N, C-alpha and C positions, 0 to 999 in steps of 0.2 A: 572984338569979334571972337577971338580965340578964347577969351575968358568966359564969355557967355556959353560957348559950346562946352567947356569944361564943367561948368555949373550944371547944365542940363544933363550931361552924362552922369554926374554924381547923383542927381535926383533919380535918374532912371535906375541906377544901380541900387539905390536904397529901396526903391519901390519893388524891384525884383526880389530883393532879400526878404522883404515883408511878405510878398506873395508866396515865396518858397516855404517860409515858416508856417504859413496858413495851410498850405497843401500838406505838409508833414503832419501837422496837428490833426487835420481832418482824417488822413489815412490811418493814424494811430487809433483814433476813436472808432473808425469803421471796422478795422481788421484785428485789433488786439482784443483778448478776452476782457470782459468787464470785470473788474476787481471789486470785491465787496459783496457779490451776490452768491447765494447758496447753490451748491451743485452736488448731485448724488451719482455715484458710479458703482454698478454691481460687478463683483468678481466671483469666479467659481474656484473651488478647491477640490481636486480630484485625487482619490486614493484607491488603488486596486488591491483587493484581497483575493489571493489565489486559494483554490482548494488544496488541502494538504492531507496526505495519507501516509502513515508510517507505522513501524513497530515502535510503540512507546516502551515496550520491553522486548528485547530481541530474543528469539528462540535460542536456547543454549545447547551445547554439545551434550551428548548422552553417553554415560557409562552404564552398561547393563548391570542389574542389581546382584548378579552372582556369576560364577563360572559354571560351565557345563562340561561334565566328563564325556569324552568322545565315544566311549563304549556304553556306559550305563545310561547316558542321556540326561535330559532335564529341560526345564523351562526357565527363561529369564525375561524380565521386563525392564523397560526404561522409558522415561517421560521427558519431553521437551515442552516447556510452557512459554507462551508469548502473550503479548497484549497489543491490540491495534487501536489507533486513534485516527479519526478523520473528521473534517468539517465539510467534506464533499456532500452536497445535497443528494446525490445519486448513490451514495454509499461506497462500498469497497468490496474487494474479494481477495481471498488468500488461496494460493495454489501450492501444491507440493510436487516436486519432481525428483526422481532418483537418477543418478548419473549413469547408470548402466543396468542392463538386464543381469539377473542374479546379483542384486545390489550388495549383498554382504560377502565381500571378497577377503580371502586370506592375505594378510599383509606380506608382501614380497613373494607370494607364491602363485600357484595357478588353480587353487581350489576355491570353492564357495559354499555358502549355505543357500540352498535354493530358495527362490521367492515363494511366498505363500500363494496357493492357488485357490481362488474363490470357487466354492461349489454352487452358490446361489447365483441369481441373475446379476446382482450387483455386489453386495457385501454379505458376509456370514455373521449372523448374530453371535455365535460362539466360535472361538478359534478352533478350527478343526485339527485334530491330532490323528486322523485316520491315515493309514499308510505307513510305509517304512522309511520315508525320507525326512530329513530335517527341513525346516522352513523358517522364513523371516517375513513377518507382516506388520501391519500397523492399523490403528483406529484413531478416531478424532472425537473430542468432546469439548463442549463449551457450555457455560451456564446460560447463555442466551440461545436457547434452542432454535429460535426463528432464524438465527444467522448460520446455523449448522447446515451444510449441504445435505439434501435429502438422502444421499447415499449413506450417510452416517447416522441418520435418525432411524428409530424403530417405532412400532405401534404398540409396544407393551406386550405383544404376543409373539415375540421372537421373529418378527418379520422386519427386515431392514429395507431401506430404499423404497422404490416404487412398488415393491411387493406388499407394503403396508401403507398405512395412512400417515406415518411419521408422527411427529409431535412429542417424542421422548428422546432423551439422550442419556446414556449410561456409560460411565467409565468402564472400559474393557468390553464394549459391545460393538457390533458391526465392523468386522475386520476386512481389510482390503489388501490386495496384492500390490507390491511396489511396481511402478511403471516409469518409463523414461519420458512419457508425455505428461504434460501438466494436468493434475487432477485438482479440481476446485474442492476445497474443504470448508471454507467459510464464505458466505455471500450475503451481503446486506444491501438493501435499497435505500438506506437512510444514513445520515451521519451518526456517529457513535455518541453516547451520552456519558457525561462525567469523565472518568479516567480512561474510558475506552472499553473494549470487549476483549476478554481473555479467551485463550484457546489452549488445548493441550493435545499433543500427538503422542500416543502410546505405541511403543515398539515392542515386539515380542519375538524371541527366538525359541524354537522348540526343536529338540533333537531326541528322537525315540531311542530306546535301547538297540544297540547294534544296527545303526542306521545304514540304509542302502539307498544311494551310494554312501560309502564311508566318508566321514568328515575328519580330515587330518587335524591334529592338535596344532594350536597356534592362535594368534590374535586375528580377529576378523573385523573389518571396518566397512560400513556403508556410508555413502554421502547423499544426503537429501537437501534440496534447496527449497526453502519457503519464500514465497514472493507475495508481497501485498501491493495492490494497485487500486486506483480509482475505478469505479464503475462509470461508464460513459453516460 
């Protein structure tokens, strides 16, 4: 009797093992990926390109082209040239700011060369030498006239800024007075082309004979900041 029971139990165990293998095999077929069939998966690749605006050629320091005698007087000029590049679709702007009123200060002293005073509504086509005082002013020019702020454009008939229709730019025309607030000098609504857009700031110092007030001998320095930025 005991032997019969052992034999039946062995058969049951074998049957259970066979059933377990069948279940495992069925589960594998149902839930595992089918091997040997084609499958396509799409992926995306993302790269962000940011707008960039900078001076490709930085504006340089300026040494005026001559000395001026403090009594007999004279005129000197100096130019700082720069180049702007941008891929910003809305373009760029360049501003100029002077660090203080009476921008041209005597080094280590308390004297100055007075700022140029504009006689016209915006800028003067010709640098005015009327009066007995010395003066320091600037103008701006670029070969891309459309980028030049209207303040520094003229209409070909000695009218600068909004006093004329603009459309022309001449080296040494449309003079402005230094200011501590930012003055836009170049402004474009599109990206630059090729190597960029060049611009020049021309500075001028004029001292009349026997200036009043007197201008003491010495070295004078002005600090101007040019800033280039994206247009929004």
